Structures are given as C-alpha cells and as structure tokens.
mmJSON file of the N, C-alpha and C atoms, coordinates in Angstrom:
{"data_MODEL":{"atom_site":{
"group_PDB":["ATOM","ATOM","ATOM","ATOM","ATOM","ATOM","ATOM","ATOM","ATOM","ATOM","ATOM","ATOM","ATOM","ATOM","ATOM","ATOM","ATOM","ATOM","ATOM","ATOM","ATOM","ATOM","ATOM","ATOM","ATOM","ATOM","ATOM","ATOM","ATOM","ATOM","ATOM","ATOM","ATOM","ATOM","ATOM","ATOM","ATOM","ATOM","ATOM","ATOM","ATOM","ATOM","ATOM","ATOM","ATOM","ATOM","ATOM","ATOM","ATOM","ATOM","ATOM","ATOM","ATOM","ATOM","ATOM","ATOM","ATOM","ATOM","ATOM","ATOM","ATOM","ATOM","ATOM","ATOM","ATOM","ATOM","ATOM","ATOM","ATOM","ATOM","ATOM","ATOM","ATOM","ATOM","ATOM","ATOM","ATOM","ATOM","ATOM","ATOM","ATOM","ATOM","ATOM","ATOM","ATOM","ATOM","ATOM","ATOM","ATOM","ATOM","ATOM","ATOM","ATOM","ATOM","ATOM","ATOM","ATOM","ATOM","ATOM","ATOM","ATOM","ATOM","ATOM","ATOM","ATOM","ATOM","ATOM","ATOM","ATOM","ATOM","ATOM","ATOM","ATOM","ATOM","ATOM","ATOM","ATOM","ATOM","ATOM","ATOM","ATOM","ATOM","ATOM","ATOM","ATOM","ATOM","ATOM","ATOM","ATOM","ATOM","ATOM","ATOM","ATOM","ATOM","ATOM","ATOM","ATOM","ATOM","ATOM","ATOM","ATOM","ATOM","ATOM","ATOM","ATOM","ATOM","ATOM","ATOM","ATOM","ATOM","ATOM","ATOM","ATOM","ATOM","ATOM","ATOM","ATOM","ATOM","ATOM","ATOM","ATOM","ATOM","ATOM","ATOM","ATOM","ATOM","ATOM","ATOM","ATOM","ATOM","ATOM","ATOM","ATOM","ATOM","ATOM","ATOM","ATOM","ATOM","ATOM","ATOM","ATOM","ATOM","ATOM","ATOM","ATOM","ATOM","ATOM","ATOM","ATOM","ATOM","ATOM","ATOM","ATOM","ATOM","ATOM","ATOM","ATOM","ATOM","ATOM","ATOM","ATOM","ATOM","ATOM","ATOM","ATOM","ATOM","ATOM","ATOM","ATOM","ATOM","ATOM","ATOM","ATOM","ATOM","ATOM","ATOM","ATOM","ATOM","ATOM","ATOM","ATOM","ATOM","ATOM","ATOM","ATOM","ATOM","ATOM","ATOM"],
"id":[1,2,3,4,5,6,7,8,9,10,11,12,13,14,15,16,17,18,19,20,21,22,23,24,25,26,27,28,29,30,31,32,33,34,35,36,37,38,39,40,41,42,43,44,45,46,47,48,49,50,51,52,53,54,55,56,57,58,59,60,61,62,63,64,65,66,67,68,69,70,71,72,73,74,75,76,77,78,79,80,81,82,83,84,85,86,87,88,89,90,91,92,93,94,95,96,97,98,99,100,101,102,103,104,105,106,107,108,109,110,111,112,113,114,115,116,117,118,119,120,121,122,123,124,125,126,127,128,129,130,131,132,133,134,135,136,137,138,139,140,141,142,143,144,145,146,147,148,149,150,151,152,153,154,155,156,157,158,159,160,161,162,163,164,165,166,167,168,169,170,171,172,173,174,175,176,177,178,179,180,181,182,183,184,185,186,187,188,189,190,191,192,193,194,195,196,197,198,199,200,201,202,203,204,205,206,207,208,209,210,211,212,213,214,215,216,217,218,219,220,221,222,223,224,225,226,227,228],
"type_symbol":["N","C","C","N","C","C","N","C","C","N","C","C","N","C","C","N","C","C","N","C","C","N","C","C","N","C","C","N","C","C","N","C","C","N","C","C","N","C","C","N","C","C","N","C","C","N","C","C","N","C","C","N","C","C","N","C","C","N","C","C","N","C","C","N","C","C","N","C","C","N","C","C","N","C","C","N","C","C","N","C","C","N","C","C","N","C","C","N","C","C","N","C","C","N","C","C","N","C","C","N","C","C","N","C","C","N","C","C","N","C","C","N","C","C","N","C","C","N","C","C","N","C","C","N","C","C","N","C","C","N","C","C","N","C","C","N","C","C","N","C","C","N","C","C","N","C","C","N","C","C","N","C","C","N","C","C","N","C","C","N","C","C","N","C","C","N","C","C","N","C","C","N","C","C","N","C","C","N","C","C","N","C","C","N","C","C","N","C","C","N","C","C","N","C","C","N","C","C","N","C","C","N","C","C","N","C","C","N","C","C","N","C","C","N","C","C","N","C","C","N","C","C","N","C","C","N","C","C"],
"label_atom_id":["N","CA","C","N","CA","C","N","CA","C","N","CA","C","N","CA","C","N","CA","C","N","CA","C","N","CA","C","N","CA","C","N","CA","C","N","CA","C","N","CA","C","N","CA","C","N","CA","C","N","CA","C","N","CA","C","N","CA","C","N","CA","C","N","CA","C","N","CA","C","N","CA","C","N","CA","C","N","CA","C","N","CA","C","N","CA","C","N","CA","C","N","CA","C","N","CA","C","N","CA","C","N","CA","C","N","CA","C","N","CA","C","N","CA","C","N","CA","C","N","CA","C","N","CA","C","N","CA","C","N","CA","C","N","CA","C","N","CA","C","N","CA","C","N","CA","C","N","CA","C","N","CA","C","N","CA","C","N","CA","C","N","CA","C","N","CA","C","N","CA","C","N","CA","C","N","CA","C","N","CA","C","N","CA","C","N","CA","C","N","CA","C","N","CA","C","N","CA","C","N","CA","C","N","CA","C","N","CA","C","N","CA","C","N","CA","C","N","CA","C","N","CA","C","N","CA","C","N","CA","C","N","CA","C","N","CA","C","N","CA","C","N","CA","C","N","CA","C","N","CA","C","N","CA","C","N","CA","C","N","CA","C","N","CA","C"],
"label_alt_id":[null,null,null,null,null,null,null,null,null,null,null,null,null,null,null,null,null,null,null,null,null,null,null,null,null,null,null,null,null,null,null,null,null,null,null,null,null,null,null,null,null,null,null,null,null,null,null,null,null,null,null,null,null,null,null,null,null,null,null,null,null,null,null,null,null,null,null,null,null,null,null,null,null,null,null,null,null,null,null,null,null,null,null,null,null,null,null,null,null,null,null,null,null,null,null,null,null,null,null,null,null,null,null,null,null,null,null,null,null,null,null,null,null,null,null,null,null,null,null,null,null,null,null,null,null,null,null,null,null,null,null,null,null,null,null,null,null,null,null,null,null,null,null,null,null,null,null,null,null,null,null,null,null,null,null,null,null,null,null,null,null,null,null,null,null,null,null,null,null,null,null,null,null,null,null,null,null,null,null,null,null,null,null,null,null,null,null,null,null,null,null,null,null,null,null,null,null,null,null,null,null,null,null,null,null,null,null,null,null,null,null,null,null,null,null,null,null,null,null,null,null,null,null,null,null,null,null,null],
"label_comp_id":["GLN","GLN","GLN","LYS","LYS","LYS","THR","THR","THR","ILE","ILE","ILE","TYR","TYR","TYR","ASN","ASN","ASN","TYR","TYR","TYR","THR","THR","THR","ILE","ILE","ILE","LYS","LYS","LYS","THR","THR","THR","ASN","ASN","ASN","CYS","CYS","CYS","ALA","ALA","ALA","HIS","HIS","HIS","LEU","LEU","LEU","GLU","GLU","GLU","TYR","TYR","TYR","TYR","TYR","TYR","LEU","LEU","LEU","HIS","HIS","HIS","TYR","TYR","TYR","PRO","PRO","PRO","ASP","ASP","ASP","PHE","PHE","PHE","ALA","ALA","ALA","SER","SER","SER","SER","SER","SER","PHE","PHE","PHE","PHE","PHE","PHE","LYS","LYS","LYS","GLY","GLY","GLY","ILE","ILE","ILE","ALA","ALA","ALA","ILE","ILE","ILE","ALA","ALA","ALA","VAL","VAL","VAL","ILE","ILE","ILE","LEU","LEU","LEU","ILE","ILE","ILE","PHE","PHE","PHE","VAL","VAL","VAL","PHE","PHE","PHE","ILE","ILE","ILE","ALA","ALA","ALA","ALA","ALA","ALA","LEU","LEU","LEU","THR","THR","THR","GLY","GLY","GLY","SER","SER","SER","LEU","LEU","LEU","LEU","LEU","LEU","PHE","PHE","PHE","LEU","LEU","LEU","VAL","VAL","VAL","GLY","GLY","GLY","PRO","PRO","PRO","ALA","ALA","ALA","ALA","ALA","ALA","ILE","ILE","ILE","ALA","ALA","ALA","CYS","CYS","CYS","ILE","ILE","ILE","THR","THR","THR","ALA","ALA","ALA","LEU","LEU","LEU","LYS","LYS","LYS","LEU","LEU","LEU","LEU","LEU","LEU","SER","SER","SER","TRP","TRP","TRP","GLU","GLU","GLU","ASN","ASN","ASN","PRO","PRO","PRO","ILE","ILE","ILE","HIS","HIS","HIS"],
"label_asym_id":["A","A","A","A","A","A","A","A","A","A","A","A","A","A","A","A","A","A","A","A","A","A","A","A","A","A","A","A","A","A","A","A","A","A","A","A","A","A","A","A","A","A","A","A","A","A","A","A","A","A","A","A","A","A","A","A","A","A","A","A","A","A","A","A","A","A","A","A","A","A","A","A","A","A","A","A","A","A","A","A","A","A","A","A","A","A","A","A","A","A","A","A","A","A","A","A","A","A","A","A","A","A","A","A","A","A","A","A","A","A","A","A","A","A","A","A","A","A","A","A","A","A","A","A","A","A","A","A","A","A","A","A","A","A","A","A","A","A","A","A","A","A","A","A","A","A","A","A","A","A","A","A","A","A","A","A","A","A","A","A","A","A","A","A","A","A","A","A","A","A","A","A","A","A","A","A","A","A","A","A","A","A","A","A","A","A","A","A","A","A","A","A","A","A","A","A","A","A","A","A","A","A","A","A","A","A","A","A","A","A","A","A","A","A","A","A","A","A","A","A","A","A","A","A","A","A","A","A"],
"label_entity_id":["1","1","1","1","1","1","1","1","1","1","1","1","1","1","1","1","1","1","1","1","1","1","1","1","1","1","1","1","1","1","1","1","1","1","1","1","1","1","1","1","1","1","1","1","1","1","1","1","1","1","1","1","1","1","1","1","1","1","1","1","1","1","1","1","1","1","1","1","1","1","1","1","1","1","1","1","1","1","1","1","1","1","1","1","1","1","1","1","1","1","1","1","1","1","1","1","1","1","1","1","1","1","1","1","1","1","1","1","1","1","1","1","1","1","1","1","1","1","1","1","1","1","1","1","1","1","1","1","1","1","1","1","1","1","1","1","1","1","1","1","1","1","1","1","1","1","1","1","1","1","1","1","1","1","1","1","1","1","1","1","1","1","1","1","1","1","1","1","1","1","1","1","1","1","1","1","1","1","1","1","1","1","1","1","1","1","1","1","1","1","1","1","1","1","1","1","1","1","1","1","1","1","1","1","1","1","1","1","1","1","1","1","1","1","1","1","1","1","1","1","1","1","1","1","1","1","1","1"],
"label_seq_id":[1,1,1,2,2,2,3,3,3,4,4,4,5,5,5,6,6,6,7,7,7,8,8,8,9,9,9,10,10,10,11,11,11,12,12,12,13,13,13,14,14,14,15,15,15,16,16,16,17,17,17,18,18,18,19,19,19,20,20,20,21,21,21,22,22,22,23,23,23,24,24,24,25,25,25,26,26,26,27,27,27,28,28,28,29,29,29,30,30,30,31,31,31,32,32,32,33,33,33,34,34,34,35,35,35,36,36,36,37,37,37,38,38,38,39,39,39,40,40,40,41,41,41,42,42,42,43,43,43,44,44,44,45,45,45,46,46,46,47,47,47,48,48,48,49,49,49,50,50,50,51,51,51,52,52,52,53,53,53,54,54,54,55,55,55,56,56,56,57,57,57,58,58,58,59,59,59,60,60,60,61,61,61,62,62,62,63,63,63,64,64,64,65,65,65,66,66,66,67,67,67,68,68,68,69,69,69,70,70,70,71,71,71,72,72,72,73,73,73,74,74,74,75,75,75,76,76,76],
"pdbx_PDB_ins_code":[null,null,null,null,null,null,null,null,null,null,null,null,null,null,null,null,null,null,null,null,null,null,null,null,null,null,null,null,null,null,null,null,null,null,null,null,null,null,null,null,null,null,null,null,null,null,null,null,null,null,null,null,null,null,null,null,null,null,null,null,null,null,null,null,null,null,null,null,null,null,null,null,null,null,null,null,null,null,null,null,null,null,null,null,null,null,null,null,null,null,null,null,null,null,null,null,null,null,null,null,null,null,null,null,null,null,null,null,null,null,null,null,null,null,null,null,null,null,null,null,null,null,null,null,null,null,null,null,null,null,null,null,null,null,null,null,null,null,null,null,null,null,null,null,null,null,null,null,null,null,null,null,null,null,null,null,null,null,null,null,null,null,null,null,null,null,null,null,null,null,null,null,null,null,null,null,null,null,null,null,null,null,null,null,null,null,null,null,null,null,null,null,null,null,null,null,null,null,null,null,null,null,null,null,null,null,null,null,null,null,null,null,null,null,null,null,null,null,null,null,null,null,null,null,null,null,null,null],
"Cartn_x":[95.248,94.264,93.305,91.783,90.961,89.771,89.059,87.163,86.62,85.726,84.457,83.32,83.081,81.267,80.302,79.438,78.168,76.702,76.619,75.356,73.93,72.936,71.652,70.742,70.059,68.983,68.064,66.9,65.008,65.062,63.257,63.236,62.46,62.489,62.113,63.314,64.601,65.783,66.99,67.957,69.455,70.131,71.117,71.464,73.145,74.114,75.337,75.729,76.93,77.607,78.778,79.519,81.257,82.135,83.139,84.153,85.891,86.548,87.94,88.37,88.99,89.599,91.164,91.683,93.182,93.238,94.573,95.427,95.149,95.395,95.455,96.606,97.468,99.24,98.858,98.095,98.43,98.286,97.364,97.662,99.293,99.667,100.787,101.849,101.972,103.144,102.522,101.601,101.573,102.031,101.989,102.54,104.114,104.598,106.192,106.587,106.076,106.564,106.386,105.802,105.431,106.383,106.602,107.87,108.888,108.924,110.517,110.728,109.861,109.735,110.156,109.267,109.551,110.701,111.514,112.953,113.869,113.69,114.98,114.989,113.88,113.875,114.444,113.846,114.424,116.146,116.259,117.913,118.555,118.104,118.702,118.625,117.656,117.827,119.024,118.986,120.099,121.534,121.664,122.846,123.427,122.957,122.676,122.681,122.468,122.33,121.424,120.088,119.825,118.351,117.68,116.022,114.965,115.901,115.178,114.729,115.788,115.35,113.698,113.296,112.388,110.885,111.2,110.193,110.272,109.204,108.951,108.716,109.114,108.591,108.934,109.921,110.238,108.501,108.289,107.24,106.227,106.094,105.072,104.924,105.539,106.058,105.758,106.045,105.91,104.344,103.797,102.41,101.616,102.285,101.193,101.92,103.002,103.17,102.889,102.258,101.193,100.242,99.581,98.431,98.117,99.234,99.391,99.421,100.01,99.838,98.983,97.757,96.335,95.637,95.948,95.12,94.595,93.333,92.643,92.02,91.864,91.512,89.667,89.213,87.957,86.751,87.206,86.04,87.082,86.759,86.989,86.077],
"Cartn_y":[99.376,99.666,99.323,100.079,100.234,99.445,99.025,98.594,99.502,100.264,101.032,100.636,100.488,99.892,101.462,100.82,101.295,100.953,101.647,100.797,101.145,100.523,101.368,100.318,100.455,100.271,100.757,100.024,100.685,99.476,99.962,99.279,97.521,97.392,95.817,95.157,95.679,95.251,95.66,95.121,96.183,95.74,96.689,96.428,96.805,96.151,96.337,96.213,97.141,97.5,97.797,96.918,97.137,97.303,97.907,98.233,98.252,97.866,97.853,99.5,100.254,101.856,101.447,102.187,102.086,103.727,103.77,105.533,105.869,107.076,107.858,107.604,107.133,107.052,105.677,104.521,103.131,102.837,103.398,103.126,103.371,104.94,105.137,104.082,103.505,102.847,101.49,100.976,99.829,99.443,100.379,100.372,100.66,101.774,101.965,100.544,99.565,98.172,97.304,97.583,96.7,96.964,98.176,98.754,97.872,98.613,98.096,96.118,95.307,94.132,93.783,94.362,93.963,94.369,95.595,96.363,95.38,94.667,93.491,92.634,91.709,90.922,90.728,91.928,92.238,92.126,93.389,93.585,92.275,91.732,90.007,89.066,89.327,88.528,89.197,90.212,90.763,90.882,90.656,90.907,89.234,88.255,86.709,86.459,86.997,86.814,85.93,85.683,84.311,85.06,84.801,84.945,84.446,82.784,81.642,82.002,82.819,83.267,84.455,84.381,85.222,83.717,82.321,81.73,80.939,80.625,79.831,80.927,80.923,81.912,83.347,84.018,85.008,85.621,84.876,85.08,85.19,84.346,84.51,86.1,86.412,87.54,88.799,88.629,89.838,90.065,88.761,88.583,89.289,88.943,89.554,91.22,91.802,92.938,93.581,92.963,93.668,94.048,93.221,93.149,94.08,94.341,95.835,96.855,96.801,98.216,98.443,97.833,98.346,98.32,97.836,98.016,99.839,99.908,101.291,100.887,101.843,102.05,102.194,101.095,100.617,101.975,102.578,103.592,104.907,105.793,106.978,107.855],
"Cartn_z":[95.538,95.401,96.569,95.934,97.218,96.881,97.54,97.06,97.409,96.865,97.024,97.305,98.667,99.003,98.651,97.679,97.819,99.096,100.065,100.426,100.038,99.791,99.671,100.543,102.174,102.772,102.372,102.217,102.111,103.258,103.242,104.356,103.611,102.961,102.736,101.988,101.849,101.305,101.214,101.037,100.823,100.32,99.318,98.236,98.414,98.324,98.23,96.855,96.557,95.433,95.785,94.768,95.0,93.921,93.813,92.791,93.194,92.254,92.737,92.238,92.765,92.634,92.444,91.476,91.139,91.512,92.006,91.986,90.656,90.248,89.335,87.975,88.823,88.313,88.155,88.323,87.781,86.595,86.085,84.527,84.101,84.269,83.311,84.322,86.071,86.41,85.506,85.448,84.659,83.182,82.516,81.172,81.357,82.382,82.494,82.659,83.498,83.944,82.635,81.819,80.989,79.76,79.59,78.864,78.651,80.68,80.328,80.078,81.009,80.487,79.107,78.281,76.976,76.599,76.801,76.006,77.09,78.148,79.043,77.894,77.705,77.095,75.687,75.046,73.303,73.648,75.023,74.805,74.912,76.104,76.519,75.104,74.204,73.254,72.077,72.019,71.447,71.695,72.813,73.719,73.363,73.232,73.569,71.834,71.015,69.683,69.154,70.056,69.69,70.3,69.124,68.862,69.307,69.842,70.231,71.78,72.527,73.733,74.267,73.123,73.024,72.547,72.402,72.825,74.245,74.451,75.994,76.772,78.181,79.258,78.646,77.757,77.763,76.957,75.927,75.036,76.057,77.175,77.986,78.691,79.123,79.574,78.913,78.005,76.455,76.563,76.261,75.922,77.21,78.593,79.548,79.314,79.228,79.411,78.035,77.133,76.061,76.455,77.595,78.122,78.768,79.626,80.61,79.915,78.582,78.185,77.59,77.341,77.139,78.358,79.421,80.206,81.285,81.127,81.509,83.14,84.149,84.992,84.728,85.115,84.428,85.639,86.274,87.081,86.699,85.683,85.455,84.769],
"occupancy":[1.0,1.0,1.0,1.0,1.0,1.0,1.0,1.0,1.0,1.0,1.0,1.0,1.0,1.0,1.0,1.0,1.0,1.0,1.0,1.0,1.0,1.0,1.0,1.0,1.0,1.0,1.0,1.0,1.0,1.0,1.0,1.0,1.0,1.0,1.0,1.0,1.0,1.0,1.0,1.0,1.0,1.0,1.0,1.0,1.0,1.0,1.0,1.0,1.0,1.0,1.0,1.0,1.0,1.0,1.0,1.0,1.0,1.0,1.0,1.0,1.0,1.0,1.0,1.0,1.0,1.0,1.0,1.0,1.0,1.0,1.0,1.0,1.0,1.0,1.0,1.0,1.0,1.0,1.0,1.0,1.0,1.0,1.0,1.0,1.0,1.0,1.0,1.0,1.0,1.0,1.0,1.0,1.0,1.0,1.0,1.0,1.0,1.0,1.0,1.0,1.0,1.0,1.0,1.0,1.0,1.0,1.0,1.0,1.0,1.0,1.0,1.0,1.0,1.0,1.0,1.0,1.0,1.0,1.0,1.0,1.0,1.0,1.0,1.0,1.0,1.0,1.0,1.0,1.0,1.0,1.0,1.0,1.0,1.0,1.0,1.0,1.0,1.0,1.0,1.0,1.0,1.0,1.0,1.0,1.0,1.0,1.0,1.0,1.0,1.0,1.0,1.0,1.0,1.0,1.0,1.0,1.0,1.0,1.0,1.0,1.0,1.0,1.0,1.0,1.0,1.0,1.0,1.0,1.0,1.0,1.0,1.0,1.0,1.0,1.0,1.0,1.0,1.0,1.0,1.0,1.0,1.0,1.0,1.0,1.0,1.0,1.0,1.0,1.0,1.0,1.0,1.0,1.0,1.0,1.0,1.0,1.0,1.0,1.0,1.0,1.0,1.0,1.0,1.0,1.0,1.0,1.0,1.0,1.0,1.0,1.0,1.0,1.0,1.0,1.0,1.0,1.0,1.0,1.0,1.0,1.0,1.0,1.0,1.0,1.0,1.0,1.0,1.0],
"B_iso_or_equiv":[0.0,0.0,0.0,0.0,0.0,0.0,0.0,0.0,0.0,0.0,0.0,0.0,0.0,0.0,0.0,0.0,0.0,0.0,0.0,0.0,0.0,0.0,0.0,0.0,0.0,0.0,0.0,0.0,0.0,0.0,0.0,0.0,0.0,0.0,0.0,0.0,0.0,0.0,0.0,0.0,0.0,0.0,0.0,0.0,0.0,0.0,0.0,0.0,0.0,0.0,0.0,0.0,0.0,0.0,0.0,0.0,0.0,0.0,0.0,0.0,0.0,0.0,0.0,0.0,0.0,0.0,0.0,0.0,0.0,0.0,0.0,0.0,0.0,0.0,0.0,0.0,0.0,0.0,0.0,0.0,0.0,0.0,0.0,0.0,0.0,0.0,0.0,0.0,0.0,0.0,0.0,0.0,0.0,0.0,0.0,0.0,0.0,0.0,0.0,0.0,0.0,0.0,0.0,0.0,0.0,0.0,0.0,0.0,0.0,0.0,0.0,0.0,0.0,0.0,0.0,0.0,0.0,0.0,0.0,0.0,0.0,0.0,0.0,0.0,0.0,0.0,0.0,0.0,0.0,0.0,0.0,0.0,0.0,0.0,0.0,0.0,0.0,0.0,0.0,0.0,0.0,0.0,0.0,0.0,0.0,0.0,0.0,0.0,0.0,0.0,0.0,0.0,0.0,0.0,0.0,0.0,0.0,0.0,0.0,0.0,0.0,0.0,0.0,0.0,0.0,0.0,0.0,0.0,0.0,0.0,0.0,0.0,0.0,0.0,0.0,0.0,0.0,0.0,0.0,0.0,0.0,0.0,0.0,0.0,0.0,0.0,0.0,0.0,0.0,0.0,0.0,0.0,0.0,0.0,0.0,0.0,0.0,0.0,0.0,0.0,0.0,0.0,0.0,0.0,0.0,0.0,0.0,0.0,0.0,0.0,0.0,0.0,0.0,0.0,0.0,0.0,0.0,0.0,0.0,0.0,0.0,0.0,0.0,0.0,0.0,0.0,0.0,0.0],
"pdbx_formal_charge":[null,null,null,null,null,null,null,null,null,null,null,null,null,null,null,null,null,null,null,null,null,null,null,null,null,null,null,null,null,null,null,null,null,null,null,null,null,null,null,null,null,null,null,null,null,null,null,null,null,null,null,null,null,null,null,null,null,null,null,null,null,null,null,null,null,null,null,null,null,null,null,null,null,null,null,null,null,null,null,null,null,null,null,null,null,null,null,null,null,null,null,null,null,null,null,null,null,null,null,null,null,null,null,null,null,null,null,null,null,null,null,null,null,null,null,null,null,null,null,null,null,null,null,null,null,null,null,null,null,null,null,null,null,null,null,null,null,null,null,null,null,null,null,null,null,null,null,null,null,null,null,null,null,null,null,null,null,null,null,null,null,null,null,null,null,null,null,null,null,null,null,null,null,null,null,null,null,null,null,null,null,null,null,null,null,null,null,null,null,null,null,null,null,null,null,null,null,null,null,null,null,null,null,null,null,null,null,null,null,null,null,null,null,null,null,null,null,null,null,null,null,null,null,null,null,null,null,null],
"auth_seq_id":[1,1,1,2,2,2,3,3,3,4,4,4,5,5,5,6,6,6,7,7,7,8,8,8,9,9,9,10,10,10,11,11,11,12,12,12,13,13,13,14,14,14,15,15,15,16,16,16,17,17,17,18,18,18,19,19,19,20,20,20,21,21,21,22,22,22,23,23,23,24,24,24,25,25,25,26,26,26,27,27,27,28,28,28,29,29,29,30,30,30,31,31,31,32,32,32,33,33,33,34,34,34,35,35,35,36,36,36,37,37,37,38,38,38,39,39,39,40,40,40,41,41,41,42,42,42,43,43,43,44,44,44,45,45,45,46,46,46,47,47,47,48,48,48,49,49,49,50,50,50,51,51,51,52,52,52,53,53,53,54,54,54,55,55,55,56,56,56,57,57,57,58,58,58,59,59,59,60,60,60,61,61,61,62,62,62,63,63,63,64,64,64,65,65,65,66,66,66,67,67,67,68,68,68,69,69,69,70,70,70,71,71,71,72,72,72,73,73,73,74,74,74,75,75,75,76,76,76],
"auth_comp_id":["GLN","GLN","GLN","LYS","LYS","LYS","THR","THR","THR","ILE","ILE","ILE","TYR","TYR","TYR","ASN","ASN","ASN","TYR","TYR","TYR","THR","THR","THR","ILE","ILE","ILE","LYS","LYS","LYS","THR","THR","THR","ASN","ASN","ASN","CYS","CYS","CYS","ALA","ALA","ALA","HIS","HIS","HIS","LEU","LEU","LEU","GLU","GLU","GLU","TYR","TYR","TYR","TYR","TYR","TYR","LEU","LEU","LEU","HIS","HIS","HIS","TYR","TYR","TYR","PRO","PRO","PRO","ASP","ASP","ASP","PHE","PHE","PHE","ALA","ALA","ALA","SER","SER","SER","SER","SER","SER","PHE","PHE","PHE","PHE","PHE","PHE","LYS","LYS","LYS","GLY","GLY","GLY","ILE","ILE","ILE","ALA","ALA","ALA","ILE","ILE","ILE","ALA","ALA","ALA","VAL","VAL","VAL","ILE","ILE","ILE","LEU","LEU","LEU","ILE","ILE","ILE","PHE","PHE","PHE","VAL","VAL","VAL","PHE","PHE","PHE","ILE","ILE","ILE","ALA","ALA","ALA","ALA","ALA","ALA","LEU","LEU","LEU","THR","THR","THR","GLY","GLY","GLY","SER","SER","SER","LEU","LEU","LEU","LEU","LEU","LEU","PHE","PHE","PHE","LEU","LEU","LEU","VAL","VAL","VAL","GLY","GLY","GLY","PRO","PRO","PRO","ALA","ALA","ALA","ALA","ALA","ALA","ILE","ILE","ILE","ALA","ALA","ALA","CYS","CYS","CYS","ILE","ILE","ILE","THR","THR","THR","ALA","ALA","ALA","LEU","LEU","LEU","LYS","LYS","LYS","LEU","LEU","LEU","LEU","LEU","LEU","SER","SER","SER","TRP","TRP","TRP","GLU","GLU","GLU","ASN","ASN","ASN","PRO","PRO","PRO","ILE","ILE","ILE","HIS","HIS","HIS"],
"auth_asym_id":["A","A","A","A","A","A","A","A","A","A","A","A","A","A","A","A","A","A","A","A","A","A","A","A","A","A","A","A","A","A","A","A","A","A","A","A","A","A","A","A","A","A","A","A","A","A","A","A","A","A","A","A","A","A","A","A","A","A","A","A","A","A","A","A","A","A","A","A","A","A","A","A","A","A","A","A","A","A","A","A","A","A","A","A","A","A","A","A","A","A","A","A","A","A","A","A","A","A","A","A","A","A","A","A","A","A","A","A","A","A","A","A","A","A","A","A","A","A","A","A","A","A","A","A","A","A","A","A","A","A","A","A","A","A","A","A","A","A","A","A","A","A","A","A","A","A","A","A","A","A","A","A","A","A","A","A","A","A","A","A","A","A","A","A","A","A","A","A","A","A","A","A","A","A","A","A","A","A","A","A","A","A","A","A","A","A","A","A","A","A","A","A","A","A","A","A","A","A","A","A","A","A","A","A","A","A","A","A","A","A","A","A","A","A","A","A","A","A","A","A","A","A","A","A","A","A","A","A"],
"auth_atom_id":["N","CA","C","N","CA","C","N","CA","C","N","CA","C","N","CA","C","N","CA","C","N","CA","C","N","CA","C","N","CA","C","N","CA","C","N","CA","C","N","CA","C","N","CA","C","N","CA","C","N","CA","C","N","CA","C","N","CA","C","N","CA","C","N","CA","C","N","CA","C","N","CA","C","N","CA","C","N","CA","C","N","CA","C","N","CA","C","N","CA","C","N","CA","C","N","CA","C","N","CA","C","N","CA","C","N","CA","C","N","CA","C","N","CA","C","N","CA","C","N","CA","C","N","CA","C","N","CA","C","N","CA","C","N","CA","C","N","CA","C","N","CA","C","N","CA","C","N","CA","C","N","CA","C","N","CA","C","N","CA","C","N","CA","C","N","CA","C","N","CA","C","N","CA","C","N","CA","C","N","CA","C","N","CA","C","N","CA","C","N","CA","C","N","CA","C","N","CA","C","N","CA","C","N","CA","C","N","CA","C","N","CA","C","N","CA","C","N","CA","C","N","CA","C","N","CA","C","N","CA","C","N","CA","C","N","CA","C","N","CA","C","N","CA","C","N","CA","C","N","CA","C","N","CA","C","N","CA","C","N","CA","C","N","CA","C"],
"pdbx_PDB_model_num":[1,1,1,1,1,1,1,1,1,1,1,1,1,1,1,1,1,1,1,1,1,1,1,1,1,1,1,1,1,1,1,1,1,1,1,1,1,1,1,1,1,1,1,1,1,1,1,1,1,1,1,1,1,1,1,1,1,1,1,1,1,1,1,1,1,1,1,1,1,1,1,1,1,1,1,1,1,1,1,1,1,1,1,1,1,1,1,1,1,1,1,1,1,1,1,1,1,1,1,1,1,1,1,1,1,1,1,1,1,1,1,1,1,1,1,1,1,1,1,1,1,1,1,1,1,1,1,1,1,1,1,1,1,1,1,1,1,1,1,1,1,1,1,1,1,1,1,1,1,1,1,1,1,1,1,1,1,1,1,1,1,1,1,1,1,1,1,1,1,1,1,1,1,1,1,1,1,1,1,1,1,1,1,1,1,1,1,1,1,1,1,1,1,1,1,1,1,1,1,1,1,1,1,1,1,1,1,1,1,1,1,1,1,1,1,1,1,1,1,1,1,1,1,1,1,1,1,1]
}}}
C-alpha cells in the first residue's frame, strides 16, 4: 500500500489531501485469504467432529474473514 498526497498551495493558504492506495490485486488477495481461513476452520471442525471448535477464537477469525470478503478498494 502507498499513501498518495495531493498538495494545493495558494498565496494565502495550503491544503493537503492524502489517501491510501492499494494495488489492483489487493481485493483478490484479501478475498483469497478470507476463503482459505474459512475453509481451514470448517475442515478442522469436520475433522475433529466437533462444531464447538467454531465457537470462540475460530468464530472471531471467521467473522474477520467474512469482513475481508466484502472489502473493496476505496479509490477506484
């Protein structure tokens, strides 16, 4: 990620505008990580035969992965 800066300088003031810039592949990369995390936790829960595995830290990780699935590059 990079930070893009836009400067506007006038005779009586200056204005700074900045935003984060992510590469074009960032959206696909984050979604791939999110899908992999969800599949790993579901596979471990199925392998151990315990759905209680999906409660606690695994549930928090799955919720975070779901939020990554809906991530979009804000500057495009």
